[in-house]
Each structure stands twice: as structure tokens, then as C-alpha cells.
N, CA, C and O of each residue as an XYZ file, in Angstrom:
344
protein
N     -31.387      8.933    -26.409
C     -30.700      8.096    -26.174
C     -30.557      8.938    -24.692
O     -30.528     10.161    -24.553
N     -30.461      7.656    -23.398
C     -30.012      7.785    -22.369
C     -28.496      9.098    -22.341
O     -27.431      8.721    -22.829
N     -28.589     10.415    -21.795
C     -27.493     10.955    -21.061
C     -26.866     10.353    -19.635
O     -25.747      9.900    -19.394
N     -28.401     10.586    -18.529
C     -27.962     10.216    -16.973
C     -27.585      8.416    -17.314
O     -28.317      7.568    -16.804
N     -26.789      8.133    -17.911
C     -26.640      6.608    -17.441
C     -25.183      6.322    -16.959
O     -24.976      5.304    -16.299
N     -24.293      7.069    -17.224
C     -23.606      7.692    -17.327
C     -22.938      8.137    -15.908
O     -21.819      7.813    -15.508
N     -24.079      9.114    -15.118
C     -24.081      9.533    -14.182
C     -24.229      8.358    -13.134
O     -23.131      8.080    -12.651
N     -25.228      7.615    -12.658
C     -25.298      6.948    -12.213
C     -24.462      5.824    -12.318
O     -24.926      4.767    -11.891
N     -23.242      5.823    -12.830
C     -22.713      4.966    -12.210
C     -21.667      4.266    -11.099
O     -20.693      4.996    -10.917
N     -21.631      3.049    -10.326
C     -21.399      3.174     -9.662
C     -19.905      2.817     -9.133
O     -19.338      1.743     -9.330
N     -19.360      3.967     -8.399
C     -17.829      3.608     -8.206
C     -17.043      2.497     -7.997
O     -17.047      2.305     -6.781
N     -16.385      1.681     -8.539
C     -15.593      0.810     -7.245
C     -15.269      1.502     -5.593
O     -14.730      2.591     -5.397
N     -15.570      0.911     -4.933
C     -15.454      0.894     -3.528
C     -14.603     -0.340     -3.242
O     -14.765     -1.223     -4.084
N     -13.392     -0.742     -1.881
C     -13.039     -1.614     -1.250
C     -14.001     -1.805      0.003
O     -14.625     -1.116      0.810
N     -13.723     -3.341     -0.350
C     -14.129     -3.707      1.248
C     -13.566     -3.755      2.303
O     -12.412     -4.155      2.455
N     -14.523     -3.235      3.431
C     -13.710     -3.415      4.891
C     -12.869     -4.413      5.466
O     -12.278     -4.132      6.508
N     -12.734     -5.479      4.970
C     -11.252     -5.915      5.356
C     -10.255     -5.257      5.054
O      -9.428     -4.806      5.846
N     -10.257     -5.138      3.716
C      -8.887     -4.806      1.871
C      -8.488     -3.399      2.810
O      -7.353     -2.936      2.922
N      -9.724     -2.866      3.438
C      -9.071     -0.982      4.154
C      -8.811     -1.588      5.786
O      -8.225     -0.764      6.488
N      -9.032     -2.417      6.229
C      -8.410     -2.711      7.480
C      -6.760     -2.984      7.020
O      -5.799     -2.392      7.511
N      -6.680     -4.391      5.592
C      -5.693     -4.950      6.209
C      -4.245     -3.587      5.810
O      -3.158     -3.632      6.384
N      -4.699     -2.230      4.474
C      -3.460     -1.904      4.460
C      -3.844     -0.354      5.795
O      -3.137      0.649      5.886
N      -4.610     -0.524      6.303
C      -4.245      0.550      7.624
C      -3.558      0.088      8.359
O      -2.791      0.680      9.119
N      -3.755     -1.250      8.231
C      -2.631     -1.562      9.230
C      -1.349     -2.583      8.853
O      -0.816     -3.348      9.658
N      -1.050     -2.449      7.710
C      -0.106     -2.578      6.976
C       0.538     -1.155      6.495
O       1.343     -1.168      5.563
N       0.168      0.119      7.157
C       0.841      1.721      6.507
C       1.709      2.047      8.270
O       2.307      3.000      8.770
N       1.384      0.869      8.649
C       1.868      1.766      9.532
C       3.049      1.156     10.110
O       3.763      2.097     10.456
N       3.701     -0.101     10.432
C       5.032     -0.701     10.159
C       5.460      0.119      9.377
O       5.883      1.165      9.869
N       5.506     -0.042      7.962
C       5.712      1.494      6.736
C       6.134      2.694      6.867
O       7.108      3.088      6.226
N       5.239      3.739      8.013
C       6.086      4.602      8.061
C       6.552      4.813      9.297
O       6.942      5.936      9.617
N       6.589      3.400     10.465
C       7.975      3.111     11.551
C       8.648      3.388     10.826
O       9.110      4.528     10.792
N       8.942      2.526     10.027
C       9.698      2.449      9.435
C      10.321      3.141      8.669
O      11.509      2.897      8.459
N       9.616      4.277      8.000
C      10.315      5.491      7.182
C      10.741      6.837      8.665
O      11.509      7.790      8.531
N      10.513      6.730      9.038
C      10.419      7.294     10.839
C      11.957      6.621     10.640
O      12.785      7.085      9.856
N      12.203      5.336     11.572
C      13.400      4.995     11.325
C      14.053      5.805     10.680
O      14.578      6.761     11.251
N      14.175      5.598      9.281
C      15.407      5.483      8.160
C      15.661      7.173      8.424
O      16.712      7.795      8.579
N      14.235      7.630      8.403
C      14.879      9.880      9.117
C      15.984      9.797     10.162
O      17.014     10.465     10.255
N      15.446      8.668     11.035
C      16.285      9.137     12.428
C      17.855      9.182     12.371
O      18.751      9.983     12.642
N      17.703      7.704     11.801
C      19.197      6.961     11.606
C      19.770      8.401     10.608
O      20.930      8.681     10.912
N      19.285      9.165      9.704
C      19.742      9.906      8.246
C      20.619     11.479      9.214
O      21.737     11.990      9.152
N      19.284     11.767     10.067
C      19.325     12.794     10.872
C      20.965     12.608     11.821
O      21.805     13.505     11.747
N      21.157     11.612     12.482
C      21.648     10.753     13.285
C      23.013     11.197     12.740
O      23.136     12.379     13.059
N      23.698     10.933     12.309
C      25.482     11.127     11.493
C      25.373     11.970     10.583
O      24.326     12.433     10.132
N      26.890     12.304     10.148
C      26.858     13.597      8.915
C      26.336     12.186      7.668
O      26.013     11.032      7.947
N      26.422     12.831      6.344
C      26.083     11.703      5.445
C      27.434     11.588      4.535
O      28.058     12.584      4.169
N      27.816     10.219      4.209
C      28.936     10.247      3.762
C      28.244      8.900      2.378
O      27.019      8.898      2.253
N      29.081      7.860      1.447
C      28.517      7.726      0.378
C      28.496      6.186      0.978
O      27.814      5.438      0.278
N      28.904      5.761      1.754
C      28.912      4.768      2.513
C      27.457      4.663      2.957
O      26.833      3.645      2.657
N      26.752      5.835      3.787
C      25.728      5.686      4.455
C      25.058      6.106      4.224
O      24.007      6.109      4.865
N      25.358      7.038      2.609
C      23.942      7.300      1.752
C      23.026      6.045      0.781
O      21.858      5.974      0.400
N      24.578      4.903      0.594
C      23.699      3.843     -0.196
C      23.123      3.067      1.140
O      21.995      2.575      1.193
N      24.131      3.040      2.256
C      22.288      2.176      3.228
C      21.655      2.987      3.301
O      20.573      2.679      3.800
N      21.755      4.017      3.033
C      19.889      4.894      3.521
C      18.898      4.366      1.997
O      17.697      4.095      2.027
N      19.736      4.329      0.831
C      19.152      3.541     -0.124
C      18.469      2.288      0.068
O      17.374      1.796     -0.205
N      19.781      1.888      0.771
C      18.759      0.155      0.463
C      17.395     -0.050      1.849
O      16.441     -0.828      1.856
N      17.751      0.831      2.739
C      16.955      0.831      3.361
C      15.531      1.543      3.335
O      14.504      1.434      4.005
N      15.854      2.163      2.477
C      14.398      2.415      1.524
C      13.851      1.976      0.480
O      12.772      2.384      0.050
N      14.780      0.797     -0.206
C      14.609     -0.225     -1.312
C      12.968     -1.436      0.104
O      11.874     -2.001      0.123
N      14.205     -1.017      0.923
C      13.161     -2.435      1.460
C      11.978     -2.012      2.234
O      11.218     -2.898      2.623
N      11.624     -0.345      2.607
C      10.133      0.032      2.535
C       9.141     -0.097      1.543
O       7.948     -0.367      1.681
N       9.762      0.121      0.574
C       9.223      0.265     -0.873
C       8.747     -1.178     -1.312
O       7.583     -1.403     -1.644
N       9.609     -2.010     -1.289
C       8.864     -3.643     -1.144
C       8.146     -3.564     -0.666
O       7.022     -3.405     -1.143
N       8.476     -3.650      0.798
C       6.906     -3.630      1.286
C       5.935     -3.587      0.621
O       5.163     -4.332      0.018
N       6.181     -2.092      0.934
C       4.712     -0.725      0.790
C       3.907     -1.480     -1.095
O       2.785     -1.427     -1.599
N       4.969     -1.962     -1.447
C       4.493     -3.114     -3.400
C       3.671     -4.298     -2.675
O       2.663     -4.711     -3.248
N       4.085     -4.908     -1.345
C       3.759     -6.128     -1.172
C       2.744     -6.171     -0.778
O       1.949     -7.055     -1.098
N       2.422     -5.002      0.220
C       0.642     -4.663      0.502
C      -0.488     -4.580      0.157
O      -1.656     -4.869      0.417
N       0.666     -3.744     -1.004
C      -0.573     -3.044     -2.083
C      -0.724     -4.470     -2.727
O      -1.383     -5.278     -2.072
N      -0.374     -4.744     -3.527
C      -0.386     -6.486     -4.625
C      -1.187     -7.428     -3.531
O      -2.089     -8.060     -4.080
N      -1.052     -7.715     -1.861
C      -1.772     -8.186     -1.823
C      -3.283     -8.161     -1.536
O      -4.054     -9.120     -1.561
N      -3.531     -6.977     -1.281
C      -4.392     -6.064     -0.755
C      -5.170     -6.605     -2.237
O      -6.315     -7.014     -2.044
N      -4.741     -6.648     -3.511
C      -5.561     -5.985     -4.526
C      -5.715     -7.809     -4.465
O      -6.932     -7.991     -4.446
N      -5.248     -8.729     -4.440
C      -5.471    -10.126     -4.638
C      -6.272    -10.458     -3.801
O      -7.065    -11.364     -4.056
N      -6.277     -9.755     -2.472
C      -7.693    -10.129     -1.424
C      -8.702    -10.039     -1.916
O      -9.516    -10.959     -1.851
N      -8.997     -8.667     -2.685
C     -10.102     -7.880     -2.302
C     -10.387     -8.740     -4.021
O     -11.599     -8.882     -4.182
N      -9.781     -9.146     -4.912
C      -9.955     -9.803     -6.247
C     -10.738    -10.966     -5.794
O     -11.894    -11.281     -6.076
N     -10.054    -11.417     -5.194
C     -10.744    -13.043     -4.262
C     -11.933    -13.048     -3.726
O     -12.766    -13.932     -3.927
N     -12.092    -12.063     -3.009
C     -13.197    -11.720     -2.537
C     -14.294    -11.302     -3.231
O     -15.421    -11.670     -2.900
N     -14.007    -10.247     -4.576
C     -14.878    -10.241     -5.039
C     -15.677    -11.237     -6.065
O     -16.858    -11.104     -6.386
N     -14.649    -12.417     -6.579
C     -14.507    -13.994     -7.724
C     -15.438    -14.392     -6.731
O     -16.621    -14.408     -7.070
N     -15.080    -14.784     -5.331
C     -16.297    -15.727     -4.550
C     -17.376    -14.730     -4.054
O     -17.970    -14.923     -2.993
N     -17.563    -13.891     -4.675
C     -18.949    -13.640     -3.962
C     -19.527    -13.331     -5.072
O     -20.606    -12.742     -5.004
N     -18.855    -13.704     -6.586
C     -19.796    -13.676     -7.746
C     -20.242    -14.665     -7.936
O     -21.365    -14.900     -8.381
N     -18.964    -15.814     -7.452
C     -19.307    -16.897     -7.777
C     -20.803    -17.822     -6.750
O     -21.360    -18.839     -7.164
N     -21.074    -17.254     -5.691
C     -22.085    -17.826     -5.090
C     -22.825    -17.770     -5.845
O     -23.189    -18.706     -6.557
N     -23.262    -16.540     -5.867
C     -24.848    -16.102     -6.751
C     -25.094    -16.972     -7.322
O     -26.107    -16.985     -8.022
């Protein structure tokens, strides 16, 4: 039995293009979160305003999910394309 076989296993690493996509995509999301924070601190909280903030946060969360899913699909497509060329 070779016990070292599991220690030498490579960890999955994202490609540079995928990392760049995630980094560039996070900037507008952070700006949107900052806008929600600024809007929330400008006026007193009412039921209607809380519902509006909830919708704004849902939009940010949906954008984050789309960005993450798009990066995953791009990464898997790049790996599949790289594997079929060999």
C-alpha cells in the first residue's frame, strides 16, 4: 500500500481567465452593495423602504449567482476544450 498517493494529489485550480472574470465581476457587485448601504443610511426605515432594500439585495444576490454560474460554465468549457485537443 502506498499511503503517499493521496498527499500528491493536485488540488483543482482556476485558470487565469476565470479568476479575472470573477475579479472584474465582483467590482460592480461591491458597488451595488455600497449603494444599498448608502441608501439604507440616508432615510429612516419604514416597511416600504425595507421591502425596497430587500428587492435591491435580491438583485445583487441574483447577479452574484449569475456571475458564479457563468464562471463555472466557462471554466468547465475551457477544461473540456483543453481535454479534447489532446
